[in-house]
MISEDO-175118 format. One record per residue (C-alpha): residue number from 1; y, x, z. Coordinates in pm, whole numbers, plus 50000, padded with zeros to 5 digits. Layout:
+-----+-------+-------+-------+
| num |    c2 |    c1 |    c3 |
+-----+-------+-------+-------+
| NUM |     Y |     X |     Z |
...
+-----+-------+-------+-------+
***
This chain:
+-----+-------+-------+-------+
| num |    c2 |    c1 |    c3 |
+-----+-------+-------+-------+
|   1 | 52000 | 38585 | 44825 |
|   2 | 52016 | 38366 | 45136 |
|   3 | 52287 | 38256 | 45375 |
|   4 | 52341 | 38456 | 45694 |
|   5 | 52173 | 38309 | 46002 |
|   6 | 52421 | 38196 | 46267 |
|   7 | 52213 | 38374 | 46531 |
|   8 | 52274 | 38711 | 46364 |
|   9 | 52649 | 38711 | 46315 |
|  10 | 52667 | 39078 | 46409 |
|  11 | 52830 | 39384 | 46260 |
|  12 | 52673 | 39524 | 45944 |
|  13 | 52602 | 39193 | 45772 |
|  14 | 52716 | 39101 | 45422 |
|  15 | 53002 | 38869 | 45519 |
|  16 | 53006 | 38707 | 45174 |
|  17 | 52683 | 38535 | 45283 |
|  18 | 52842 | 38370 | 45589 |
|  19 | 52927 | 38035 | 45429 |
|  20 | 52757 | 37794 | 45193 |
|  21 | 52831 | 37841 | 44824 |
|  22 | 52746 | 37706 | 44484 |
|  23 | 52389 | 37778 | 44387 |
|  24 | 52488 | 37904 | 44044 |
|  25 | 52775 | 38119 | 43929 |
|  26 | 52898 | 38321 | 43638 |
|  27 | 52875 | 38697 | 43661 |
|  28 | 53139 | 38946 | 43554 |
|  29 | 52956 | 38968 | 43222 |
|  30 | 53003 | 38593 | 43172 |
|  31 | 52632 | 38524 | 43228 |
|  32 | 52517 | 38230 | 43442 |
|  33 | 52273 | 38315 | 43716 |
|  34 | 52104 | 38091 | 43967 |
|  35 | 52046 | 38150 | 44336 |
|  36 | 51836 | 37856 | 44455 |
|  37 | 51808 | 37979 | 44816 |
|  38 | 52174 | 38069 | 44867 |
|  39 | 52229 | 37791 | 45122 |
|  40 | 51908 | 37854 | 45317 |
|  41 | 51846 | 38128 | 45570 |
|  42 | 51550 | 38366 | 45581 |
|  43 | 51363 | 38148 | 45832 |
|  44 | 51348 | 37879 | 45563 |
|  45 | 51207 | 38138 | 45323 |
|  46 | 50948 | 38237 | 45587 |
|  47 | 50852 | 37869 | 45617 |
|  48 | 50799 | 37854 | 45240 |
|  49 | 50576 | 38164 | 45253 |
|  50 | 50367 | 37991 | 45521 |
|  51 | 50365 | 37653 | 45344 |
|  52 | 50232 | 37807 | 45024 |
|  53 | 50003 | 38056 | 45201 |
|  54 | 50191 | 38362 | 45074 |
|  55 | 50219 | 38559 | 45399 |
|  56 | 50033 | 38853 | 45242 |
|  57 | 50312 | 38885 | 44986 |
|  58 | 50580 | 38878 | 45256 |
|  59 | 50422 | 39184 | 45415 |
|  60 | 50472 | 39374 | 45088 |
|  61 | 50847 | 39315 | 45080 |
|  62 | 51104 | 39557 | 45218 |
|  63 | 51444 | 39427 | 45321 |
|  64 | 51574 | 39755 | 45464 |
|  65 | 51880 | 39901 | 45296 |
|  66 | 51862 | 40240 | 45471 |
|  67 | 51914 | 40530 | 45233 |
|  68 | 51702 | 40768 | 45439 |
|  69 | 51352 | 40748 | 45583 |
|  70 | 51197 | 40575 | 45762 |
|  71 | 51202 | 40245 | 45578 |
|  72 | 51207 | 39999 | 45737 |
|  73 | 51446 | 40163 | 45980 |
|  74 | 51426 | 39866 | 46221 |
|  75 | 51792 | 39908 | 46316 |
|  76 | 51998 | 39795 | 46015 |
|  77 | 52120 | 39438 | 45979 |
|  78 | 51872 | 39368 | 45698 |
|  79 | 51576 | 39475 | 45913 |
|  80 | 51702 | 39258 | 46199 |
|  81 | 51732 | 38959 | 45965 |
|  82 | 51377 | 38998 | 45834 |
|  83 | 51238 | 39040 | 46185 |
|  84 | 51434 | 38733 | 46301 |
|  85 | 51282 | 38524 | 46023 |
|  86 | 50931 | 38663 | 45977 |
|  87 | 50852 | 38830 | 46309 |
|  88 | 50785 | 39167 | 46144 |
|  89 | 50982 | 39431 | 45952 |
+-----+-------+-------+-------+
***
């Protein structure tokens, strides 16, 4: 999970990702989980892919949350975020 980019504060986003948070938290089942990228946006993740020469892996990921085909739909907030960061869907 990453923080929402300020440039994409548009309808359809997960508003719980709008502000910085603690990088670890306890779940409802009382289990600690860690989210090391929670205070970084997707462009930072794209930079890490490039830094470590992992662009091929990025092309295998799907961010789209559409329940119907086609996926990626290229219109949902998640598709827009990935395109904003990586330059492709």
